[in-house]
SETI-704294 format. One line per 10 residues: number of its first residue (from 1); their letters; for each residue x, y, z of N, C-alpha, C. Coordinates in nm, 4 decimals. Example, Ala and Ser with C-alpha at 12.3 -4.5 7.8 and 13.67 -1.06 7.14 Angstrom:
BEGIN
1	as	1.3190:-0.5690:0.7800:1.2300:-0.4500:0.7800:1.3200:-0.3300:0.7800; 1.2850:-0.2250:0.7080:1.3670:-0.1060:0.7140:1.2900:0.0030:0.7870
END
This chain:
BEGIN
1	mneiiaaata	1.7588:2.7119:-5.2355:1.7592:2.5712:-5.2041:1.7931:2.5480:-5.0568; 1.8944:2.6235:-5.0079:1.9323:2.6128:-4.8668:1.8173:2.6531:-4.7749; 1.7377:2.7500:-4.8207:1.6238:2.7939:-4.7410:1.5186:2.6833:-4.7310; 1.5003:2.6102:-4.8373:1.4034:2.5006:-4.8384:1.4508:2.3886:-4.7464; 1.5790:2.3573:-4.7514:1.6360:2.2534:-4.6649:1.6255:2.2962:-4.5190; 1.6569:2.4212:-4.4916:1.6486:2.4723:-4.3546:1.5051:2.4676:-4.3049; 1.4106:2.5057:-4.3893:1.2700:2.5037:-4.3513:1.2232:2.3597:-4.3280; 1.2658:2.2689:-4.4140:1.2281:2.1282:-4.3985:1.2889:2.0702:-4.2711; 1.4142:2.1077:-4.2424:1.4803:2.0605:-4.1204:1.4083:2.1143:-3.9971; 1.3709:2.2396:-4.0001:1.2989:2.3003:-3.8878:1.1619:2.2349:-3.8702
11	anaifvllsv	1.0932:2.2121:-3.9815:0.9619:2.1473:-3.9750:0.9755:2.0058:-3.9195; 1.0794:1.9359:-3.9607:1.1042:1.8005:-3.9136:1.1329:1.8009:-3.7629; 1.2127:1.8981:-3.7178:1.2450:1.9081:-3.5743:1.1181:1.9361:-3.4938; 1.0328:2.0239:-3.5445:0.9071:2.0552:-3.4755:0.8184:1.9311:-3.4707; 0.8131:1.8568:-3.5831:0.7341:1.7343:-3.5874:0.7846:1.6324:-3.4842; 0.9167:1.6175:-3.4741:0.9760:1.5242:-3.3772:0.9405:1.5672:-3.2350; 0.9537:1.6951:-3.2054:0.9202:1.7444:-3.0707:0.7727:1.7230:-3.0384; 0.6859:1.7493:-3.1335:0.5432:1.7268:-3.1118:0.5136:1.5779:-3.0930; 0.5819:1.4937:-3.1686:0.5634:1.3489:-3.1553:0.6089:1.3005:-3.0181; 0.7228:1.3506:-2.9721:0.7726:1.3134:-2.8389:0.6747:1.3625:-2.7327
21	gaaivtyrsn	0.6265:1.4848:-2.7482:0.5289:1.5386:-2.6528:0.4018:1.4560:-2.6503; 0.3539:1.4175:-2.7664:0.2331:1.3346:-2.7734:0.2574:1.1985:-2.7094; 0.3752:1.1426:-2.7313:0.4088:1.0127:-2.6709:0.4123:1.0236:-2.5187; 0.4683:1.1309:-2.4670:0.4743:1.1510:-2.3217:0.3331:1.1649:-2.2642; 0.2494:1.2447:-2.3300:0.1119:1.2623:-2.2827:0.0372:1.1293:-2.2862; 0.0544:1.0525:-2.3927:-0.0109:0.9219:-2.4042:0.0378:0.8281:-2.2955; 0.1697:0.8262:-2.2717:0.2266:0.7396:-2.1676:0.1688:0.7756:-2.0308; 0.1681:0.9043:-1.9995:0.1149:0.9469:-1.8691:-0.0331:0.9132:-1.8562; -0.1076:0.9343:-1.9619:-0.2508:0.9025:-1.9600:-0.2725:0.7531:-1.9393; -0.1967:0.6710:-2.0118:-0.2090:0.5257:-1.9958:-0.1677:0.4824:-1.8560
31	rthgrvqsli	-0.0614:0.5421:-1.8037:-0.0145:0.5067:-1.6693:-0.1197:0.5450:-1.5649; -0.1759:0.6639:-1.5784:-0.2803:0.7076:-1.4857:-0.4013:0.6158:-1.4963; -0.4412:0.5833:-1.6179:-0.5538:0.4927:-1.6375:-0.5243:0.3571:-1.5743; -0.4023:0.3070:-1.5924:-0.3627:0.1792:-1.5330:-0.3667:0.1836:-1.3818; -0.3235:0.2938:-1.3237:-0.3260:0.3076:-1.1775:-0.4695:0.3124:-1.1254; -0.5545:0.3810:-1.1971:-0.6954:0.3872:-1.1575:-0.7561:0.2476:-1.1651; -0.7268:0.1763:-1.2724:-0.7785:0.0402:-1.2862:-0.7260:-0.0499:-1.1743; -0.5988:-0.0338:-1.1367:-0.5428:-0.1132:-1.0268:-0.6139:-0.0820:-0.8960; -0.6414:0.0448:-0.8719:-0.7107:0.0834:-0.7486:-0.8520:0.0259:-0.7460; -0.9189:0.0267:-0.8593:-1.0519:-0.0323:-0.8671:-1.0448:-0.1824:-0.8420
41	qvaewfrrtq	-0.9439:-0.2488:-0.8980:-0.9270:-0.3924:-0.8769:-0.9026:-0.4233:-0.7296; -0.8177:-0.3438:-0.6642:-0.7910:-0.3637:-0.5216:-0.9200:-0.3461:-0.4413; -0.9975:-0.2445:-0.4760:-1.1250:-0.2229:-0.4061:-1.2164:-0.3442:-0.4226; -1.2183:-0.4003:-0.5411:-1.3002:-0.5201:-0.5629:-1.2477:-0.6382:-0.4813; -1.1175:-0.6564:-0.4776:-1.0589:-0.7648:-0.3978:-1.0946:-0.7486:-0.2507; -1.0766:-0.6274:-0.2003:-1.0975:-0.6031:-0.0577:-1.2441:-0.6094:-0.0181; -1.3363:-0.6007:-0.1163:-1.4792:-0.6135:-0.0874:-1.5275:-0.7575:-0.0913; -1.4443:-0.8477:-0.1375:-1.4840:-0.9889:-0.1410:-1.5166:-1.0359:0.0000; -1.6195:-1.1161:0.0103:-1.6662:-1.1636:0.1404:-1.5546:-1.2326:0.2179; -1.4796:-1.3182:0.1520:-1.3719:-1.3912:0.2191:-1.2671:-1.2952:0.2761
51	vkdarkaiyk	-1.2347:-1.1917:0.2024:-1.1332:-1.0954:0.2467:-1.1885:-1.0088:0.3598; -1.3135:-0.9631:0.3457:-1.3746:-0.8831:0.4527:-1.3856:-0.9637:0.5813; -1.4282:-1.0871:0.5693:-1.4398:-1.1725:0.6882:-1.3027:-1.1958:0.7526; -1.2011:-1.2133:0.6705:-1.0652:-1.2328:0.7232:-1.0203:-1.1094:0.8012; -1.0434:-0.9924:0.7455:-1.0042:-0.8683:0.8145:-1.0785:-0.8533:0.9471; -1.2083:-0.8773:0.9441:-1.2873:-0.8657:1.0672:-1.2345:-0.9597:1.1746; -1.1995:-1.0802:1.1354:-1.1461:-1.1777:1.2311:-1.0104:-1.1323:1.2851; -0.9285:-1.0733:1.1998:-0.7967:-1.0252:1.2428:-0.8113:-0.9135:1.3454; -0.9068:-0.8237:1.3247:-0.9276:-0.7140:1.4192:-0.9597:-0.7653:1.5600; -1.0159:-0.8844:1.5693:-1.0546:-0.9397:1.6994:-0.9415:-1.0162:1.7674
61	ldrdkhrkwn	-0.8310:-1.0392:1.6977:-0.7206:-1.1162:1.7550:-0.6422:-1.0337:1.8562; -0.5918:-1.1001:1.9565:-0.5039:-1.0380:2.0553:-0.3606:-1.0712:2.0147; -0.2861:-0.9714:1.9756:-0.1510:-0.9956:1.9241:-0.0603:-1.0598:2.0284; -0.0862:-1.0344:2.1544:-0.0029:-1.0927:2.2601:-0.0271:-1.2425:2.2773; -0.1345:-1.2919:2.2180:-0.1655:-1.4354:2.2280:-0.1472:-1.5049:2.0931; -0.0589:-1.4536:2.0074:-0.0448:-1.5056:1.8712:-0.0008:-1.6519:1.8659; 0.0648:-1.6994:1.9673:0.1056:-1.8406:1.9684:-0.0133:-1.9347:1.9896; -0.1233:-1.8809:2.0359:-0.2418:-1.9635:2.0628:-0.3505:-1.9481:1.9558; -0.3222:-1.8752:1.8501:-0.4229:-1.8580:1.7457:-0.4524:-1.9926:1.6799; -0.5795:-2.0155:1.6496:-0.6214:-2.1446:1.5949:-0.6088:-2.1486:1.4421
71	dtsreniatw	-0.6425:-2.2633:1.3857:-0.6298:-2.2829:1.2407:-0.7179:-2.1864:1.1617; -0.8369:-2.1584:1.2117:-0.9254:-2.0646:1.1431:-0.8615:-1.9259:1.1384; -0.8014:-1.8848:1.2485:-0.7317:-1.7557:1.2514:-0.6183:-1.7545:1.1500; -0.5432:-1.8622:1.1448:-0.4302:-1.8703:1.0507:-0.4782:-1.8678:0.9060; -0.5916:-1.9302:0.8781:-0.6477:-1.9263:0.7425:-0.6887:-1.7839:0.7059; -0.7508:-1.7144:0.8014:-0.7876:-1.5744:0.7777:-0.6641:-1.4890:0.7532; -0.5611:-1.5126:0.8295:-0.4364:-1.4376:0.8128:-0.3775:-1.4652:0.6748; -0.3731:-1.5921:0.6365:-0.3167:-1.6286:0.5062:-0.3935:-1.5610:0.3927; -0.5253:-1.5568:0.4042:-0.6069:-1.4903:0.3025:-0.5705:-1.3427:0.2944; -0.5714:-1.2762:0.4086:-0.5465:-1.1317:0.4104:-0.4061:-1.0976:0.3629
81	vgyldvvstl	-0.3041:-1.1620:0.4179:-0.1671:-1.1233:0.3813:-0.1341:-1.1642:0.2380; -0.2014:-1.2660:0.1860:-0.1824:-1.3015:0.0456:-0.2252:-1.1879:-0.0461; -0.3448:-1.1348:-0.0216:-0.3913:-1.0210:-0.0998:-0.3031:-0.8989:-0.0746; -0.2676:-0.8766:0.0486:-0.1871:-0.7599:0.0827:-0.0513:-0.7632:0.0134; 0.0091:-0.8797:0.0011:0.1390:-0.8873:-0.0642:0.1275:-0.8618:-0.2144; 0.0186:-0.9058:-0.2756:-0.0033:-0.8747:-0.4178:-0.0203:-0.7241:-0.4361; -0.0986:-0.6630:-0.3489:-0.1194:-0.5185:-0.3562:0.0133:-0.4449:-0.3322; 0.0930:-0.4931:-0.2393:0.2240:-0.4324:-0.2135:0.3123:-0.4397:-0.3375; 0.3033:-0.5489:-0.4108:0.3798:-0.5622:-0.5348:0.3321:-0.4603:-0.6377; 0.2017:-0.4380:-0.6450:0.1495:-0.3356:-0.7364:0.2017:-0.1965:-0.6993
91	vltgdldrrd	0.2114:-0.1685:-0.5710:0.2669:-0.0405:-0.5268:0.4147:-0.0323:-0.5639; 0.4882:-0.1397:-0.5398:0.6318:-0.1425:-0.5717:0.6594:-0.1173:-0.7191; 0.5785:-0.1755:-0.8060:0.6008:-0.1623:-0.9496:0.5463:-0.0313:-1.0066; 0.4785:0.0459:-0.9225:0.4226:0.1724:-0.9686:0.2877:0.1575:-1.0362; 0.2319:0.0377:-1.0333:0.1020:0.0149:-1.0953:-0.0149:0.0569:-1.0062; 0.0143:0.0911:-0.8828:-0.0858:0.1397:-0.7887:-0.0237:0.2572:-0.7145; -0.0914:0.3700:-0.7187:-0.0384:0.4895:-0.6546:-0.0393:0.4739:-0.5024; 0.0770:0.4948:-0.4433:0.0942:0.4763:-0.2987:0.0026:0.5680:-0.2177; -0.0039:0.6920:-0.2543:-0.0852:0.7886:-0.1788:-0.2339:0.7538:-0.1867; -0.2794:0.7203:-0.3056:-0.4202:0.6831:-0.3207:-0.4515:0.5578:-0.2394
101	fvrmygdtvf	-0.3602:0.4613:-0.2419:-0.3823:0.3388:-0.1656:-0.3898:0.3684:-0.0160; -0.2998:0.4525:0.0339:-0.3026:0.4865:0.1772:-0.4320:0.5595:0.2114; -0.4745:0.6485:0.1257:-0.6004:0.7199:0.1517:-0.7180:0.6235:0.1639; -0.7199:0.5222:0.0785:-0.8341:0.4297:0.0796:-0.8208:0.3183:0.1825; -0.7009:0.2615:0.1961:-0.6867:0.1400:0.2765:-0.5732:0.1439:0.3777; -0.5093:0.2572:0.3946:-0.3978:0.2646:0.4880:-0.4363:0.2236:0.6285; -0.5479:0.2744:0.6779:-0.5885:0.2403:0.8142:-0.6047:0.0899:0.8305; -0.6624:0.0256:0.7324:-0.6822:-0.1193:0.7370:-0.5487:-0.1921:0.7386; -0.4596:-0.1514:0.6514:-0.3277:-0.2158:0.6425:-0.2505:-0.1971:0.7724; -0.2440:-0.0756:0.8221:-0.1636:-0.0495:0.9421:-0.2202:-0.1223:1.0640
111	rtiyvlapwl	-0.3511:-0.1204:1.0785:-0.4123:-0.1876:1.1931:-0.3905:-0.3387:1.1878; -0.4108:-0.3983:1.0708:-0.3948:-0.5440:1.0623:-0.2489:-0.5850:1.0759; -0.1583:-0.5120:1.0146:-0.0161:-0.5470:1.0279:0.0283:-0.5327:1.1728; -0.0202:-0.4303:1.2407:0.0156:-0.4132:1.3814:-0.0301:-0.5340:1.4630; -0.1522:-0.5788:1.4424:-0.2044:-0.6953:1.5147:-0.1245:-0.8207:1.4786; -0.0929:-0.8369:1.3518:-0.0303:-0.9603:1.3035:0.1217:-0.9645:1.3163; 0.1856:-0.8525:1.3405:0.3325:-0.8457:1.3353:0.4037:-0.9547:1.4159; 0.3662:-0.9830:1.5402:0.4387:-1.0882:1.6129:0.4280:-1.2248:1.5444; 0.3105:-1.2556:1.4931:0.2913:-1.3841:1.4262:0.3635:-1.3874:1.2917; 0.3550:-1.2769:1.2147:0.4206:-1.2720:1.0841:0.5710:-1.2917:1.0979
121	esqyatfgsq	0.6285:-1.2282:1.1972:0.7732:-1.2412:1.2186:0.8092:-1.3856:1.2482; 0.7229:-1.4554:1.3193:0.7512:-1.5947:1.3549:0.7450:-1.6873:1.2336; 0.6890:-1.6418:1.1242:0.6748:-1.7249:1.0052:0.8004:-1.7312:0.9178; 0.8979:-1.6467:0.9473:1.0227:-1.6518:0.8705:1.0901:-1.7878:0.8822; 1.0816:-1.8497:0.9978:1.1439:-1.9813:1.0170:1.0813:-2.0846:0.9229; 0.9522:-2.0698:0.8942:0.8827:-2.1645:0.8070:0.8996:-2.1303:0.6590; 0.8826:-2.0025:0.6253:0.8768:-1.9629:0.4845:1.0042:-1.8985:0.4315; 1.0945:-1.8594:0.5180:1.2179:-1.7968:0.4738:1.2068:-1.6461:0.4608; 1.3171:-1.5849:0.4259:1.3254:-1.4383:0.4252:1.2423:-1.3739:0.3142; 1.1991:-1.4497:0.2136:1.1169:-1.3936:0.1069:0.9705:-1.3767:0.1494
131	ylkstqivlp	0.9356:-1.4293:0.2668:0.7971:-1.4233:0.3141:0.7492:-1.2790:0.3214; 0.6457:-1.2480:0.2442:0.5844:-1.1151:0.2396:0.6869:-1.0055:0.2095; 0.7813:-1.0356:0.1223:0.8903:-0.9420:0.0928:0.8387:-0.8096:0.0374; 0.7421:-0.8150:-0.0548:0.6886:-0.6898:-0.1096:0.6266:-0.6042:0.0001; 0.5551:-0.6688:0.0907:0.4940:-0.5947:0.2014:0.6010:-0.5338:0.2907; 0.7062:-0.6084:0.3185:0.8157:-0.5558:0.4008:0.8795:-0.4326:0.3368; 0.8975:-0.4380:0.2062:0.9625:-0.3260:0.1360:0.8709:-0.2044:0.1310; 0.7438:-0.2255:0.1032:0.6498:-0.1147:0.0824:0.6013:-0.0520:0.2126; 0.5895:-0.1303:0.3176:0.5270:-0.0809:0.4408:0.5897:0.0485:0.4949; 0.7223:0.0599:0.5061:0.7776:0.1873:0.5553:0.7414:0.3063:0.4658
141	klvrewdsls	0.7320:0.2839:0.3359:0.6928:0.3913:0.2437:0.5469:0.4297:0.2659; 0.4635:0.3308:0.2909:0.3227:0.3597:0.3200:0.3091:0.4379:0.4503; 0.3900:0.4029:0.5483:0.3852:0.4747:0.6771:0.4313:0.6192:0.6577; 0.5346:0.6407:0.5772:0.5781:0.7790:0.5486:0.4661:0.8571:0.4801; 0.3933:0.7889:0.3929:0.2793:0.8532:0.3266:0.1717:0.8878:0.4296; 0.1442:0.7968:0.5220:0.0491:0.8208:0.6310:0.0934:0.9428:0.7106; 0.2204:0.9469:0.7458:0.2738:1.0587:0.8229:0.2535:1.1894:0.7474; 0.2850:1.1890:0.6187:0.2701:1.3091:0.5372:0.1233:1.3512:0.5247; 0.0370:1.2564:0.4940:-0.1052:1.2886:0.4785:-0.1683:1.3384:0.6077; -0.1237:1.2855:0.7198:-0.1842:1.3255:0.8473:-0.1418:1.4650:0.8898
151	kkrrfgpdgn	-0.0402:1.5195:0.8262:0.0038:1.6557:0.8576:-0.0604:1.7590:0.7655; -0.1249:1.7127:0.6588:-0.1876:1.8027:0.5631:-0.3326:1.8249:0.6002; -0.3856:1.9349:0.5592:-0.5231:1.9721:0.5929:-0.6154:1.9547:0.4721; -0.6076:1.8365:0.4062:-0.6856:1.8221:0.2843:-0.7644:1.6926:0.2768; -0.7860:1.6229:0.3821:-0.8491:1.4923:0.3693:-0.9464:1.4703:0.4830; -1.0557:1.4067:0.4539:-1.1517:1.3716:0.5577:-1.2427:1.4862:0.5938; -1.3403:1.4582:0.6789:-1.4390:1.5601:0.7156:-1.3757:1.6801:0.7838; -1.2699:1.6572:0.8611:-1.2051:1.7700:0.9278:-1.0810:1.8146:0.8512; -1.0592:1.7576:0.7314:-0.9474:1.8006:0.6489:-0.8205:1.7200:0.6679; -0.8167:1.6289:0.7641:-0.6941:1.5533:0.7918:-0.7122:1.4060:0.7654
161	ypreltiaws	-0.6033:1.3427:0.7203:-0.5976:1.1976:0.7284:-0.5676:1.1698:0.8750; -0.6267:1.0695:0.9355:-0.6080:1.0498:1.0802:-0.4620:1.0295:1.1194; -0.4204:1.0989:1.2209:-0.2843:1.0841:1.2741:-0.2760:0.9582:1.3599; -0.3807:0.9334:1.4359:-0.3861:0.8144:1.5207:-0.4930:0.7199:1.4681; -0.4613:0.5920:1.4779:-0.5574:0.4892:1.4404:-0.5859:0.4032:1.5624; -0.7109:0.3699:1.5830:-0.7486:0.2821:1.6936:-0.7349:0.1385:1.6458; -0.6573:0.0595:1.7191:-0.6344:-0.0801:1.6825:-0.7583:-0.1629:1.7113; -0.8061:-0.1576:1.8311:-0.9253:-0.2328:1.8700:-1.0117:-0.1422:1.9558; -1.1373:-0.1324:1.9187:-1.2270:-0.0436:1.9928:-1.2445:-0.0906:2.1362; -1.2338:-0.2191:2.1580:-1.2513:-0.2705:2.2936:-1.1390:-0.2254:2.3868
171	skqkidphtf	-1.0178:-0.2164:2.3338:-0.9042:-0.1778:2.4187:-0.8716:-0.0293:2.4093; -0.9217:0.0353:2.3058:-0.8931:0.1773:2.2803:-0.7451:0.2024:2.2518; -0.6685:0.0982:2.2210:-0.5269:0.1133:2.1892:-0.5113:0.1867:2.0569; -0.4198:0.2832:2.0536:-0.3991:0.3643:1.9337:-0.2536:0.3584:1.8895; -0.2344:0.3802:1.7589:-0.1005:0.3925:1.7031:-0.0956:0.5157:1.6140; 0.0237:0.5679:1.5960:0.0486:0.6730:1.4991:0.1698:0.6285:1.4171; 0.2104:0.7032:1.3160:0.3221:0.6565:1.2332:0.4491:0.6253:1.3140; 0.4787:0.7083:1.4110:0.5995:0.6874:1.4910:0.5889:0.5622:1.5779; 0.4805:0.5487:1.6529:0.4688:0.4321:1.7421:0.4568:0.3030:1.6616; 0.3980:0.3110:1.5422:0.3878:0.1930:1.4567:0.5275:0.1430:1.4191
181	lqdnavrqfl	0.6110:0.2328:1.3679:0.7438:0.1908:1.3231:0.8400:0.1603:1.4383; 0.8095:0.2093:1.5574:0.8954:0.1813:1.6727:0.8529:0.0558:1.7486; 0.7394:0.0003:1.7140:0.6924:-0.1212:1.7795:0.7897:-0.2354:1.7513; 0.8308:-0.3066:1.8559:0.9301:-0.4131:1.8399:0.8860:-0.5208:1.7425; 0.7627:-0.5652:1.7510:0.7147:-0.6704:1.6616:0.7122:-0.6230:1.5157; 0.6703:-0.4999:1.4936:0.6694:-0.4447:1.3581:0.8128:-0.4351:1.3048; 0.9021:-0.3867:1.3901:1.0436:-0.3756:1.3505:1.1014:-0.5124:1.3152; 1.0679:-0.6134:1.3929:1.1182:-0.7476:1.3646:1.0590:-0.8003:1.2341; 0.9312:-0.7757:1.2111:0.8706:-0.8165:1.0855:0.9407:-0.7488:0.9673; 0.9724:-0.6213:0.9842:1.0396:-0.5454:0.8774:1.1885:-0.5759:0.8696
191	rk	1.2365:-0.6518:0.9674:1.3788:-0.6877:0.9751:1.4671:-0.5656:0.9941; 1.4207:-0.4739:1.0813:1.4979:-0.3519:1.1101:1.5477:-0.3548:1.2512
END
């Protein structure tokens, strides 16, 4: 009788372990599927005409003249940073993989934030400290990811994620992870 109880207890323990293992595999699969779906959704958002046009307009702005930007520029900025803050929230909650996002859109995010940083910082007086809070929290993590990816030999035609990004082709101005985070306007936007 004791042998039957011992065998049943052992079988029950094995069943519990297999059930826990199956639950973990299911959770990871669902999480991965959710992250893939989030990345696809972000790609769809960023392909919208309004968002693409906003980004193109931002690339043409001169950050040193941010006090003179017109209403159309401000509307483009509002469109872009609105989407960017939602995406930053997805990264914060783990619903969007940070590395995958940087691989696909890091250059766009870093270039636009660099251009917009002086103006974004000036908006705290209007909107308060919660303004673009998710973006403020996530941005340093995205930059660390950029730094890490640019040191690895596994991405792009030459094997690297770009170490330097060109801000504007007309000026040939470039940034890298270090100069980005050391920029005064970026630091002020991040409240560092």
